[in-house]
N, CA, C and O of each residue as an XYZ file, in Angstrom:
932
protein
N     -48.705    213.025     35.127
C     -49.829    212.239     34.618
C     -50.341    211.315     35.710
O     -49.565    210.590     36.332
N     -51.636    211.341     35.939
C     -52.242    210.449     36.927
C     -52.573    209.125     36.247
O     -53.479    209.061     35.416
N     -51.853    208.085     36.592
C     -52.008    206.769     35.987
C     -52.654    205.800     36.969
O     -52.267    205.722     38.135
N     -53.644    205.063     36.475
C     -54.304    204.069     37.310
C     -53.661    202.704     37.211
O     -53.879    201.842     38.062
N     -52.863    202.504     36.165
C     -52.194    201.226     35.971
C     -51.738    201.093     34.529
O     -52.070    201.933     33.694
N     -50.980    200.047     34.228
C     -50.626    199.778     32.840
C     -50.460    198.282     32.631
O     -50.016    197.549     33.515
N     -50.829    197.859     31.437
C     -50.694    196.465     31.028
C     -49.408    196.349     30.234
O     -49.252    197.005     29.205
N     -48.503    195.535     30.693
C     -47.156    195.515     30.117
C     -47.114    195.044     28.671
O     -46.246    195.468     27.908
N     -48.040    194.172     28.286
C     -48.024    193.651     26.927
C     -49.439    193.425     26.430
O     -50.249    192.793     27.109
N     -49.735    193.940     25.247
C     -51.005    193.656     24.593
C     -50.772    193.462     23.099
O     -50.000    194.192     22.478
N     -51.439    192.484     22.542
C     -51.371    192.219     21.113
C     -52.670    192.597     20.417
O     -52.803    192.424     19.205
N     -53.642    193.122     21.191
C     -54.956    193.406     20.615
C     -55.383    194.875     20.724
O     -56.218    195.323     19.939
N     -54.832    195.627     21.671
C     -55.310    196.997     21.878
C     -54.880    197.965     20.786
O     -55.577    198.941     20.510
N     -53.740    197.701     20.166
C     -53.173    198.595     19.154
C     -53.016    197.760     17.888
O     -52.077    196.970     17.794
N     -53.908    197.914     16.912
C     -53.906    197.037     15.724
C     -52.543    196.912     15.059
O     -51.917    197.905     14.690
N     -52.099    195.663     14.916
C     -50.855    195.378     14.221
C     -49.598    195.785     14.954
O     -48.523    195.863     14.358
N     -49.725    196.046     16.254
C     -48.589    196.580     17.009
C     -48.432    195.860     18.346
O     -49.412    195.660     19.064
N     -47.219    195.478     18.675
C     -46.914    194.929     19.993
C     -46.810    196.119     20.948
O     -45.952    196.983     20.773
N     -47.670    196.164     21.943
C     -47.799    197.409     22.708
C     -47.963    197.194     24.204
O     -48.179    196.086     24.693
N     -47.848    198.307     24.896
C     -48.215    198.438     26.296
C     -49.447    199.341     26.355
O     -49.546    200.304     25.596
N     -50.379    199.035     27.248
C     -51.555    199.892     27.424
C     -51.472    200.589     28.773
O     -51.272    199.943     29.802
N     -51.626    201.906     28.766
C     -51.582    202.679     30.002
C     -52.955    203.312     30.242
O     -53.570    203.859     29.327
N     -53.418    203.225     31.482
C     -54.751    203.691     31.851
C     -54.659    204.991     32.646
O     -54.075    205.014     33.729
N     -55.228    206.067     32.117
C     -55.253    207.331     32.848
C     -56.472    207.388     33.756
O     -57.471    206.706     33.527
N     -56.369    208.205     34.776
C     -57.431    208.306     35.783
C     -58.291    209.542     35.515
O     -57.773    210.618     35.216
N     -59.603    209.373     35.625
C     -60.534    210.478     35.450
C     -61.248    210.385     34.112
O     -60.660    209.962     33.116
N     -62.522    210.783     34.089
C     -63.303    210.714     32.854
C     -64.328    211.844     32.823
O     -64.769    212.332     33.863
N     -64.696    212.249     31.610
C     -65.695    213.297     31.422
C     -67.100    212.721     31.262
O     -68.062    213.475     31.118
N     -67.226    211.400     31.285
C     -68.523    210.728     31.217
C     -68.739    209.862     32.460
O     -67.818    209.614     33.239
N     -69.981    209.414     32.617
C     -70.336    208.469     33.678
C     -71.209    207.373     33.082
O     -72.306    207.107     33.573
N     -70.724    206.747     32.035
C     -71.502    205.713     31.351
C     -71.906    204.631     32.349
O     -71.039    204.047     32.999
N     -73.192    204.354     32.484
C     -73.638    203.398     33.510
C     -73.074    202.005     33.328
O     -72.947    201.258     34.298
N     -72.730    201.641     32.091
C     -72.226    200.299     31.800
C     -70.710    200.203     31.825
O     -70.160    199.136     31.553
N     -70.018    201.302     32.147
C     -68.558    201.296     32.213
C     -68.080    200.297     33.265
O     -68.599    200.265     34.381
N     -67.094    199.488     32.904
C     -66.592    198.483     33.843
C     -65.253    198.885     34.467
O     -64.537    198.043     35.008
N     -64.919    200.187     34.387
C     -63.707    200.680     35.050
C     -64.033    201.803     36.033
O     -63.472    202.893     35.917
N     -64.928    201.565     36.999
C     -65.300    202.647     37.919
C     -64.133    203.222     38.707
O     -64.172    204.383     39.112
N     -63.101    202.426     38.927
C     -61.938    202.905     39.681
C     -61.154    203.961     38.907
O     -60.326    204.669     39.480
N     -61.417    204.065     37.604
C     -60.765    205.084     36.787
C     -61.663    206.294     36.540
O     -61.222    207.297     35.979
N     -62.928    206.195     36.962
C     -63.924    207.220     36.645
C     -64.444    207.941     37.880
O     -64.566    209.166     37.880
N     -64.749    207.189     38.929
C     -65.356    207.756     40.133
C     -64.256    208.161     41.114
O     -63.460    207.327     41.547
N     -64.222    209.430     41.452
C     -63.117    209.974     42.239
C     -62.898    209.217     43.550
O     -61.755    208.993     43.951
N     -63.979    208.824     44.216
C     -63.835    208.141     45.503
C     -63.179    206.773     45.368
O     -62.724    206.197     46.356
N     -63.131    206.250     44.133
C     -62.521    204.942     43.898
C     -61.142    205.034     43.240
O     -60.512    204.011     42.972
N     -60.672    206.266     42.981
C     -59.369    206.429     42.339
C     -58.284    205.733     43.168
O     -58.324    205.774     44.397
N     -57.321    205.098     42.504
C     -56.188    204.528     43.240
C     -55.393    205.641     43.916
O     -55.389    206.783     43.455
N     -54.730    205.301     44.998
C     -53.937    206.287     45.733
C     -52.801    206.809     44.854
O     -52.372    206.140     43.914
N     -52.325    208.003     45.171
C     -51.176    208.547     44.450
C     -50.026    207.556     44.523
O     -49.775    206.949     45.564
N     -49.336    207.402     43.412
C     -48.317    206.367     43.341
C     -47.210    206.813     42.386
O     -47.224    207.928     41.866
N     -46.264    205.922     42.173
C     -45.142    206.212     41.280
C     -45.272    205.445     39.976
O     -44.276    205.062     39.364
N     -46.531    205.223     39.553
C     -46.745    204.411     38.359
C     -46.206    205.065     37.092
O     -45.757    204.365     36.184
N     -46.241    206.391     37.014
C     -45.698    207.036     35.819
C     -44.208    206.728     35.688
O     -43.721    206.416     34.602
N     -43.498    206.820     36.798
C     -42.066    206.503     36.802
C     -41.838    205.051     36.396
O     -40.946    204.751     35.602
N     -42.658    204.149     36.954
C     -42.533    202.728     36.626
C     -42.867    202.471     35.161
O     -42.237    201.640     34.507
N     -43.855    203.184     34.659
C     -44.278    203.026     33.267
C     -43.141    203.382     32.311
O     -42.857    202.631     31.378
N     -42.496    204.513     32.538
C     -41.410    204.920     31.645
C     -40.174    204.027     31.818
O     -39.422    203.824     30.865
N     -39.966    203.508     32.999
C     -38.882    202.538     33.196
C     -39.158    201.278     32.378
O     -38.248    200.699     31.785
N     -40.419    200.865     32.354
C     -40.822    199.700     31.562
C     -40.553    199.937     30.079
O     -40.018    199.065     29.393
N     -40.930    201.134     29.580
C     -40.697    201.443     28.169
C     -39.208    201.441     27.840
O     -38.798    200.971     26.779
N     -38.417    201.963     28.746
C     -36.966    202.007     28.531
C     -36.391    200.594     28.433
O     -35.549    200.315     27.579
N     -36.853    199.707     29.313
C     -36.344    198.334     29.340
C     -36.780    197.538     28.106
O     -36.088    196.615     27.675
N     -37.939    197.910     27.546
C     -38.519    197.118     26.464
C     -38.241    197.680     25.066
O     -38.828    197.224     24.086
N     -37.362    198.654     24.978
C     -36.996    199.181     23.664
C     -36.473    198.054     22.777
O     -35.644    197.244     23.192
N     -36.976    198.024     21.555
C     -36.569    196.969     20.634
C     -37.493    195.773     20.673
O     -37.461    194.935     19.772
N     -38.323    195.680     21.711
C     -39.292    194.586     21.823
C     -40.713    195.107     21.644
O     -41.498    194.565     20.866
N     -41.023    196.166     22.377
C     -42.318    196.815     22.198
C     -42.253    197.783     21.028
O     -41.195    198.326     20.710
N     -43.411    197.993     20.389
C     -43.481    198.907     19.247
C     -44.320    200.152     19.539
O     -44.112    201.208     18.942
N     -45.262    200.015     20.458
C     -46.166    201.139     20.665
C     -46.798    201.173     22.035
O     -46.637    200.260     22.845
N     -47.533    202.265     22.277
C     -48.247    202.471     23.532
C     -49.684    202.860     23.211
O     -49.929    203.750     22.397
N     -50.622    202.192     23.851
C     -52.030    202.556     23.765
C     -52.381    203.346     25.019
O     -52.243    202.841     26.134
N     -52.833    204.583     24.839
C     -53.219    205.428     25.967
C     -54.731    205.433     26.055
O     -55.415    205.874     25.132
N     -55.249    204.938     27.171
C     -56.686    204.824     27.333
C     -57.067    205.313     28.725
O     -56.223    205.868     29.428
N     -58.310    205.123     29.135
C     -58.741    205.669     30.425
C     -59.808    204.830     31.064
O     -59.841    203.604     30.952
N     -60.719    205.575     31.771
C     -60.832    207.017     31.812
C     -60.867    207.703     30.460
O     -61.166    207.098     29.431
N     -60.548    208.991     30.503
C     -60.470    209.793     29.281
C     -59.158    210.555     29.275
O     -59.005    211.532     30.007
N     -58.206    210.117     28.452
C     -56.873    210.721     28.463
C     -56.836    212.210     28.151
O     -55.986    212.925     28.682
N     -57.749    212.699     27.291
C     -57.644    214.095     26.851
C     -58.019    215.114     27.918
O     -57.822    216.311     27.713
N     -58.550    214.672     29.042
C     -58.843    215.629     30.122
C     -57.624    215.830     31.020
O     -57.639    216.695     31.895
N     -56.571    215.041     30.813
C     -55.357    215.185     31.608
C     -54.617    216.461     31.181
O     -54.357    216.641     29.991
N     -54.277    217.335     32.108
C     -53.637    218.607     31.733
C     -52.273    218.435     31.078
O     -51.834    219.320     30.344
N     -51.594    217.322     31.322
C     -50.270    217.117     30.746
C     -50.245    216.018     29.676
O     -49.202    215.412     29.430
N     -51.385    215.767     29.049
C     -51.458    214.680     28.072
C     -50.524    214.925     26.885
O     -49.910    213.981     26.388
N     -50.405    216.169     26.425
C     -49.537    216.463     25.285
C     -48.083    216.132     25.617
O     -47.394    215.473     24.839
N     -47.627    216.593     26.772
C     -46.251    216.344     27.200
C     -46.010    214.851     27.406
O     -44.936    214.337     27.093
N     -47.004    214.172     27.928
C     -46.909    212.726     28.162
C     -46.701    211.994     26.834
O     -45.824    211.137     26.724
N     -47.514    212.338     25.824
C     -47.382    211.699     24.513
C     -46.028    212.022     23.883
O     -45.370    211.149     23.319
N     -45.626    213.284     23.988
C     -44.333    213.676     23.403
C     -43.181    212.881     24.012
O     -42.237    212.509     23.315
N     -43.265    212.627     25.298
C     -42.206    211.864     25.971
C     -42.165    210.429     25.447
O     -41.090    209.860     25.258
N     -43.343    209.852     25.214
C     -43.419    208.497     24.675
C     -42.865    208.464     23.251
O     -42.092    207.573     22.898
N     -43.267    209.437     22.442
C     -42.810    209.493     21.054
C     -41.301    209.685     20.978
O     -40.637    209.124     20.106
N     -40.765    210.485     21.901
C     -39.315    210.739     21.907
C     -38.517    209.466     22.172
O     -37.333    209.392     21.845
N     -39.165    208.469     22.762
C     -38.500    207.194     23.022
C     -38.581    206.257     21.816
O     -38.047    205.149     21.846
N     -39.255    206.712     20.754
C     -39.320    205.926     19.525
C     -40.538    205.045     19.385
O     -40.594    204.197     18.494
N     -41.525    205.234     20.263
C     -42.725    204.398     20.217
C     -43.851    205.045     19.420
O     -43.999    206.267     19.402
N     -44.635    204.207     18.767
C     -45.878    204.661     18.153
C     -46.923    204.834     19.259
O     -46.833    204.199     20.310
N     -47.903    205.685     19.017
C     -48.921    205.960     20.032
C     -50.322    205.792     19.452
O     -50.636    206.322     18.386
N     -51.145    205.056     20.162
C     -52.581    204.965     19.876
C     -53.321    205.662     21.011
O     -53.026    205.438     22.185
N     -54.281    206.506     20.655
C     -55.069    207.224     21.647
C     -56.506    206.759     21.603
O     -57.137    206.771     20.546
N     -57.032    206.347     22.755
C     -58.457    206.054     22.907
C     -59.131    207.284     23.494
O     -58.640    207.848     24.473
N     -60.250    207.709     22.910
C     -60.906    208.920     23.392
C     -62.415    208.825     23.251
O     -62.930    208.070     22.426
N     -63.121    209.608     24.072
C     -64.576    209.697     23.937
C     -65.003    210.928     23.149
O     -66.196    211.149     22.941
N     -64.040    211.730     22.710
C     -64.347    212.848     21.833
C     -64.839    214.110     22.495
O     -65.307    215.020     21.810
N     -64.748    214.192     23.819
C     -65.262    215.380     24.510
C     -64.318    216.568     24.467
O     -64.711    217.677     24.830
N     -63.073    216.363     24.031
C     -62.107    217.468     23.972
C     -61.554    217.615     22.547
O     -60.396    217.283     22.294
N     -62.374    218.108     21.627
C     -61.882    218.290     20.251
C     -60.721    219.266     20.163
O     -59.904    219.180     19.247
N     -60.643    220.200     21.118
C     -59.527    221.146     21.131
C     -58.202    220.425     21.354
O     -57.201    220.736     20.709
N     -58.203    219.461     22.268
C     -56.994    218.677     22.536
C     -56.691    217.751     21.357
O     -55.540    217.624     20.940
N     -57.728    217.108     20.826
C     -57.534    216.232     19.664
C     -56.934    217.008     18.499
O     -56.057    216.504     17.798
N     -57.406    218.230     18.293
C     -56.902    219.049     17.191
C     -55.394    219.260     17.320
O     -54.655    219.133     16.343
N     -54.951    219.580     18.518
C     -53.520    219.814     18.726
C     -52.719    218.529     18.549
O     -51.651    218.533     17.936
N     -53.235    217.440     19.085
C     -52.543    216.149     18.968
C     -52.386    215.748     17.506
O     -51.331    215.272     17.087
N     -53.453    215.948     16.738
C     -53.405    215.608     15.311
C     -52.478    216.560     14.558
O     -51.655    216.127     13.751
N     -52.615    217.852     14.826
C     -51.810    218.856     14.132
C     -50.316    218.646     14.358
O     -49.508    218.824     13.446
N     -49.960    218.266     15.583
C     -48.553    218.072     15.915
C     -48.052    216.663     15.603
O     -46.920    216.304     15.926
N     -48.929    215.866     14.962
C     -48.564    214.506     14.522
C     -48.045    213.656     15.683
O     -46.999    213.014     15.588
N     -48.803    213.672     16.775
C     -48.380    212.964     17.982
C     -48.972    211.560     18.106
O     -48.572    210.795     18.983
N     -49.916    211.222     17.237
C     -50.518    209.889     17.333
C     -50.454    209.166     15.998
O     -50.439    209.782     14.932
N     -50.417    207.835     16.087
C     -50.355    206.981     14.908
C     -51.660    206.239     14.675
O     -51.857    205.632     13.623
N     -52.556    206.289     15.665
C     -53.861    205.643     15.545
C     -54.779    206.281     16.586
O     -54.361    206.567     17.708
N     -56.041    206.499     16.193
C     -57.044    207.031     17.121
C     -58.247    206.108     17.134
O     -58.733    205.706     16.077
N     -58.732    205.765     18.324
C     -59.979    205.014     18.478
C     -60.943    205.871     19.291
O     -60.632    206.274     20.411
N     -62.108    206.144     18.725
C     -63.090    206.961     19.432
C     -64.353    206.169     19.683
O     -64.887    205.522     18.782
N     -64.824    206.227     20.911
C     -66.080    205.585     21.278
C     -67.248    206.433     20.803
O     -67.305    207.634     21.064
N     -68.172    205.801     20.107
C     -69.460    206.415     19.768
C     -70.461    205.812     20.739
O     -70.781    204.627     20.647
N     -70.949    206.605     21.652
C     -71.747    206.052     22.750
C     -73.183    205.735     22.366
O     -73.771    204.781     22.878
N     -73.754    206.538     21.460
C     -75.164    206.368     21.120
C     -75.463    207.188     19.875
O     -74.586    207.880     19.359
N     -76.685    207.113     19.397
C     -77.126    208.004     18.323
C     -77.190    209.417     18.897
O     -77.400    209.578     20.100
N     -77.015    210.438     18.070
C     -76.869    211.804     18.591
C     -77.950    212.263     19.575
O     -77.628    212.858     20.604
N     -79.204    212.002     19.282
C     -80.281    212.500     20.137
C     -80.385    211.750     21.464
O     -81.030    212.229     22.397
N     -79.758    210.586     21.554
C     -79.836    209.779     22.777
C     -78.488    209.693     23.501
O     -78.315    208.868     24.399
N     -77.549    210.535     23.114
C     -76.181    210.392     23.615
C     -76.097    210.402     25.138
O     -75.357    209.615     25.728
N     -76.847    211.283     25.764
C     -76.752    211.438     27.216
C     -77.268    210.215     27.970
O     -76.911    210.002     29.129
N     -78.105    209.415     27.314
C     -78.581    208.172     27.943
C     -77.396    207.245     28.200
O     -77.321    206.582     29.234
N     -76.483    207.212     27.249
C     -75.333    206.309     27.354
C     -74.194    206.893     28.174
O     -73.411    206.146     28.760
N     -74.089    208.223     28.226
C     -72.951    208.834     28.917
C     -73.221    209.103     30.388
O     -72.286    209.323     31.158
N     -74.489    209.089     30.788
C     -74.831    209.331     32.186
C     -74.766    210.787     32.585
O     -74.974    211.117     33.752
N     -74.478    211.674     31.629
C     -74.385    213.113     31.873
C     -74.951    213.859     30.671
O     -74.987    213.321     29.565
N     -75.390    215.092     30.884
C     -75.795    215.911     29.748
C     -74.570    216.157     28.873
O     -73.556    216.676     29.341
N     -74.673    215.787     27.618
C     -73.516    215.793     26.725
C     -73.641    216.865     25.650
O     -74.700    217.033     25.046
N     -72.564    217.578     25.423
C     -72.501    218.567     24.351
C     -72.225    217.814     23.048
O     -71.070    217.573     22.695
N     -73.287    217.449     22.343
C     -73.131    216.609     21.153
C     -72.387    217.338     20.046
O     -71.796    216.698     19.176
N     -72.405    218.659     20.064
C     -71.675    219.418     19.045
C     -70.184    219.139     19.137
O     -69.509    219.036     18.113
N     -69.666    219.017     20.348
C     -68.246    218.722     20.538
C     -67.923    217.302     20.072
O     -66.866    217.058     19.491
N     -68.831    216.381     20.327
C     -68.636    215.003     19.887
C     -68.604    214.951     18.358
O     -67.736    214.302     17.773
N     -69.547    215.632     17.718
C     -69.594    215.648     16.254
C     -68.341    216.301     15.673
O     -67.835    215.869     14.637
N     -67.848    217.333     16.336
C     -66.631    217.997     15.887
C     -65.458    217.024     15.909
O     -64.650    216.994     14.981
N     -65.369    216.235     16.965
C     -64.288    215.257     17.072
C     -64.394    214.194     15.984
O     -63.382    213.793     15.409
N     -65.604    213.737     15.698
C     -65.813    212.735     14.651
C     -65.302    213.249     13.306
O     -64.548    212.562     12.618
N     -65.714    214.452     12.940
C     -65.289    215.029     11.664
C     -63.773    215.201     11.621
O     -63.130    214.883     10.620
N     -63.215    215.704     12.710
C     -61.779    215.949     12.780
C     -60.989    214.652     12.587
O     -59.997    214.625     11.859
N     -61.430    213.595     13.236
C     -60.752    212.305     13.129
C     -60.866    211.754     11.712
O     -59.886    211.258     11.156
N     -62.055    211.840     11.129
C     -62.262    211.308      9.783
C     -61.442    212.060      8.739
O     -61.087    211.492      7.706
N     -61.141    213.321      8.996
C     -60.398    214.142      8.042
C     -58.909    214.255      8.389
O     -58.162    214.960      7.711
N     -58.489    213.568      9.431
C     -57.143    213.765      9.981
C     -56.020    213.157      9.145
O     -54.889    213.642      9.178
N     -56.325    212.104      8.402
C     -55.266    211.368      7.718
C     -54.584    210.347      8.615
O     -53.710    209.606      8.164
N     -54.979    210.303      9.887
C     -54.446    209.338     10.844
C     -55.317    208.082     10.807
O     -56.541    208.208     10.790
N     -54.747    206.888     10.793
C     -55.562    205.677     10.890
C     -56.460    205.729     12.131
O     -56.033    206.170     13.198
N     -57.700    205.276     11.979
C     -58.642    205.420     13.090
C     -59.724    204.349     13.026
O     -59.876    203.637     12.033
N     -60.458    204.267     14.112
C     -61.675    203.470     14.146
C     -62.663    204.115     15.102
O     -62.277    204.821     16.034
N     -63.934    203.864     14.859
C     -64.990    204.188     15.798
C     -65.550    202.883     16.334
O     -65.490    201.853     15.662
N     -66.096    202.923     17.549
C     -66.636    201.693     18.123
C     -67.730    202.028     19.122
O     -67.724    203.091     19.743
N     -68.669    201.101     19.264
C     -69.779    201.261     20.204
C     -69.962    199.980     20.985
O     -70.075    198.904     20.399
N     -69.994    200.083     22.309
C     -70.369    198.937     23.128
C     -71.884    198.819     23.083
O     -72.601    199.741     23.470
N     -72.362    197.678     22.607
C     -73.792    197.457     22.360
C     -74.440    196.927     23.628
O     -74.172    195.800     24.045
N     -75.300    197.747     24.245
C     -75.858    197.409     25.550
C     -77.380    197.247     25.467
O     -78.089    198.234     25.275
N     -77.887    196.030     25.608
C     -79.341    195.832     25.635
C     -79.967    196.666     26.759
O     -79.461    196.691     27.882
N     -81.055    197.335     26.447
C     -81.693    198.190     27.447
C     -81.236    199.636     27.360
O     -81.930    200.544     27.817
N     -80.069    199.843     26.771
C     -79.546    201.187     26.498
C     -79.697    201.513     25.014
O     -80.062    202.630     24.646
N     -79.409    200.518     24.162
C     -79.499    200.678     22.715
C     -80.615    199.822     22.127
O     -81.078    198.863     22.744
N     -81.033    200.192     20.921
C     -81.956    199.397     20.116
C     -81.341    199.226     18.730
O     -80.378    199.912     18.388
N     -81.891    198.317     17.937
C     -81.370    198.129     16.582
C     -81.456    199.421     15.784
O     -80.538    199.753     15.035
N     -82.540    200.140     15.938
C     -82.743    201.381     15.186
C     -81.667    202.426     15.494
O     -81.302    203.221     14.627
N     -81.165    202.419     16.721
C     -80.122    203.380     17.096
C     -78.891    203.234     16.215
O     -78.219    204.220     15.912
N     -78.594    202.013     15.807
C     -77.389    201.776     15.020
C     -77.567    202.207     13.563
O     -76.590    202.522     12.884
N     -78.805    202.220     13.088
C     -79.066    202.792     11.765
C     -78.786    204.293     11.800
O     -78.264    204.854     10.836
N     -79.131    204.935     12.901
C     -78.902    206.372     13.049
C     -77.415    206.681     13.230
O     -76.913    207.671     12.697
N     -76.721    205.836     13.980
C     -75.274    206.010     14.131
C     -74.590    205.865     12.777
O     -73.717    206.656     12.422
N     -75.001    204.833     12.018
C     -74.393    204.584     10.711
C     -74.615    205.760      9.758
O     -73.722    206.125      8.994
N     -75.800    206.343      9.810
C     -76.094    207.509      8.972
C     -75.203    208.683      9.369
O     -74.728    209.434      8.518
N     -74.984    208.828     10.674
C     -74.175    209.931     11.207
C     -72.708    209.817     10.783
O     -72.126    210.795     10.312
N     -72.109    208.640     10.943
C     -70.667    208.489     10.675
C     -70.416    207.744      9.369
O     -69.365    207.131      9.186
N     -71.373    207.801      8.478
C     -71.249    207.124      7.184
C     -69.957    207.533      6.485
O     -69.583    208.706      6.470
N     -69.295    206.557      5.916
C     -68.035    206.815      5.223
C     -66.811    206.608      6.082
O     -65.686    206.714      5.592
N     -67.010    206.311      7.372
C     -65.880    206.049      8.260
C     -65.121    204.811      7.780
O     -65.704    203.880      7.226
N     -63.822    204.826      8.005
C     -62.988    203.709      7.549
C     -63.297    202.422      8.306
O     -63.313    201.341      7.717
N     -63.543    202.535      9.607
C     -63.777    201.325     10.406
C     -64.727    201.621     11.555
O     -64.582    202.620     12.260
N     -65.699    200.737     11.732
C     -66.650    200.844     12.843
C     -66.872    199.454     13.419
O     -67.176    198.502     12.699
N     -66.710    199.361     14.742
C     -66.846    198.073     15.407
C     -67.963    198.094     16.440
O     -68.140    199.064     17.177
N     -68.703    197.008     16.470
C     -69.696    196.761     17.510
C     -69.030    195.908     18.573
O     -68.532    194.819     18.288
N     -69.023    196.409     19.804
C     -68.387    195.680     20.895
C     -69.443    195.008     21.760
O     -70.435    195.624     22.150
N     -69.215    193.763     22.045
C     -70.144    192.983     22.862
C     -70.124    193.477     24.309
O     -69.057    193.673     24.890
N     -71.306    193.674     24.882
C     -71.411    194.065     26.294
C     -71.372    192.821     27.168
O     -72.014    191.814     26.870
N     -70.619    192.906     28.239
C     -70.540    191.805     29.190
C     -71.027    192.254     30.553
O     -70.751    193.374     30.982
N     -71.751    191.380     31.230
C     -72.193    191.666     32.587
C     -71.001    191.525     33.535
O     -70.426    190.445     33.670
N     -70.647    192.613     34.178
C     -69.562    192.599     35.145
C     -69.766    193.806     36.056
O     -70.804    194.463     35.988
N     -68.800    194.099     36.892
C     -68.897    195.265     37.775
C     -68.991    196.525     36.926
O     -68.169    196.746     36.037
N     -69.997    197.350     37.202
C     -70.230    198.557     36.410
C     -70.453    199.760     37.324
O     -70.693    199.614     38.522
N     -70.367    200.963     36.726
C     -70.608    202.182     37.495
C     -72.012    202.178     38.086
O     -72.199    202.499     39.259
N     -72.998    201.814     37.269
C     -74.366    201.676     37.772
C     -74.551    200.247     38.269
O     -74.564    199.315     37.465
N     -74.694    200.057     39.575
C     -74.805    198.696     40.108
C     -76.105    197.997     39.702
O     -76.267    196.800     39.938
N     -77.029    198.746     39.090
C     -78.316    198.170     38.685
C     -78.367    197.816     37.206
O     -79.450    197.618     36.655
N     -77.214    197.733     36.561
C     -77.205    197.439     35.134
C     -77.875    196.110     34.795
O     -78.497    195.981     33.741
N     -77.753    195.130     35.676
C     -78.383    193.832     35.407
C     -79.891    193.960     35.288
O     -80.521    193.232     34.521
N     -80.477    194.891     36.050
C     -81.915    195.125     35.939
C     -82.271    195.774     34.606
O     -83.319    195.491     34.025
N     -81.392    196.642     34.134
C     -81.619    197.336     32.863
C     -81.530    196.371     31.687
O     -82.315    196.466     30.743
N     -80.572    195.438     31.740
C     -80.348    194.524     30.619
C     -81.152    193.228     30.726
O     -81.237    192.472     29.758
N     -81.740    192.966     31.895
C     -82.436    191.695     32.138
C     -83.528    191.434     31.098
O     -84.415    192.260     30.884
N     -83.440    190.267     30.460
C     -84.459    189.857     29.503
C     -84.347    190.520     28.145
O     -85.187    190.297     27.273
N     -83.323    191.328     27.959
C     -83.154    192.055     26.696
C     -81.931    191.529     25.951
O     -80.908    191.211     26.558
N     -82.050    191.443     24.648
C     -80.938    190.995     23.821
C     -80.868    191.839     22.541
O     -81.865    192.407     22.095
N     -79.678    191.901     21.974
C     -79.488    192.537     20.677
C     -78.616    191.625     19.834
O     -77.597    191.121     20.305
N     -79.013    191.414     18.597
C     -78.299    190.524     17.688
C     -77.238    191.344     16.944
O     -77.548    192.082     16.009
N     -75.991    191.200     17.374
C     -74.923    191.996     16.781
C     -74.689    191.663     15.316
O     -74.370    192.549     14.523
N     -74.843    190.413     14.953
C     -74.668    190.024     13.546
C     -75.734    190.679     12.677
O     -75.444    191.139     11.572
N     -76.951    190.721     13.170
C     -78.049    191.353     12.427
C     -77.791    192.853     12.271
O     -77.995    193.424     11.200
N     -77.340    193.479     13.363
C     -77.042    194.916     13.311
C     -75.916    195.175     12.322
O     -75.994    196.098     11.512
N     -74.877    194.365     12.387
C     -73.731    194.522     11.486
C     -74.180    194.456     10.021
O     -73.784    195.293      9.210
N     -74.994    193.478      9.692
C     -75.443    193.317      8.312
C     -76.269    194.504      7.839
O     -76.263    194.846      6.657
N     -76.978    195.126      8.770
C     -77.860    196.236      8.393
C     -77.113    197.542      8.160
O     -77.649    198.466      7.548
N     -75.860    197.623      8.653
C     -75.125    198.900      8.560
C     -73.778    198.803      7.855
O     -73.172    199.835      7.569
N     -73.293    197.607      7.566
C     -71.911    197.443      7.131
C     -71.596    198.138      5.805
O     -70.437    198.464      5.547
N     -72.589    198.366      4.973
C     -72.339    199.027      3.689
C     -71.947    200.495      3.847
O     -71.520    201.129      2.882
N     -72.088    201.037      5.049
C     -71.744    202.437      5.295
C     -70.263    202.643      5.583
O     -69.794    203.780      5.640
N     -69.520    201.544      5.764
C     -68.130    201.648      6.216
C     -67.195    200.787      5.369
O     -67.622    199.805      4.763
N     -65.925    201.161      5.332
C     -64.943    200.313      4.672
C     -64.821    198.988      5.413
O     -64.767    197.921      4.801
N     -64.778    199.075      6.740
C     -64.698    197.878      7.595
C     -65.762    198.000      8.665
O     -65.895    199.050      9.294
N     -66.515    196.942      8.875
C     -67.485    196.899      9.975
C     -67.356    195.527     10.616
O     -67.495    194.504      9.946
N     -67.089    195.511     11.915
C     -66.848    194.239     12.565
C     -67.481    194.139     13.943
O     -68.057    195.093     14.465
N     -67.352    192.964     14.503
C     -67.834    192.681     15.859
C     -66.645    192.204     16.670
O     -65.857    191.379     16.207
N     -66.518    192.716     17.863
C     -65.418    192.256     18.723
C     -65.904    192.117     20.153
O     -66.851    192.775     20.584
N     -65.233    191.248     20.864
C     -65.514    191.085     22.279
C     -65.027    192.323     23.020
O     -64.017    192.919     22.646
N     -65.745    192.708     24.071
C     -65.339    193.861     24.888
C     -64.512    193.353     26.036
O     -65.054    192.916     27.052
N     -63.192    193.405     25.888
C     -62.288    192.823     26.891
C     -62.195    193.683     28.128
O     -61.478    193.338     29.067
């Protein structure tokens, strides 16, 4: 597994669970507002290292203190050994949360079928017809929709979330997203923050533009069991 790093302790990444977050390298999207370019752009990838070994040593030392592992990226499902990686974590007695962008429904299907995850969080990048605007690449929306349905029908606790980016999204886009994933158990609007991004011109895109997250939440919350706003850490 190619690991870019891991956070030894998190109380927020895995709902209700004391966890470690591990970051995989590589992604199937190029979202212009992504603030982890070192995990997405090959020329910025960290050098080969022994982080996987260190990560599992950390889990071994923290047995009885940690409860789970959040696997995020990048995009974990593009890793060729993601299944084996999760199985190794589960064999140590830890719960697993998977963060995904939904581009590999085939991998998600196997992970769900084999009961390898205890929580799934999927990013919804945009309304279906505008998806490629947010991903920075031509996107196969059929695969994204397949992942959404699979997650909603999985029986695994889950959430969907969207980073709300002025200049990329509009209020109307969220009405379309809500119509698309209506009935989802949980949907969160994540606040966009100006920081280092894949597209160095993001400040020009967002300049002078604002979106009222509370207003958006009120307009769509009836479509979900839970609808919330959270900071994008």
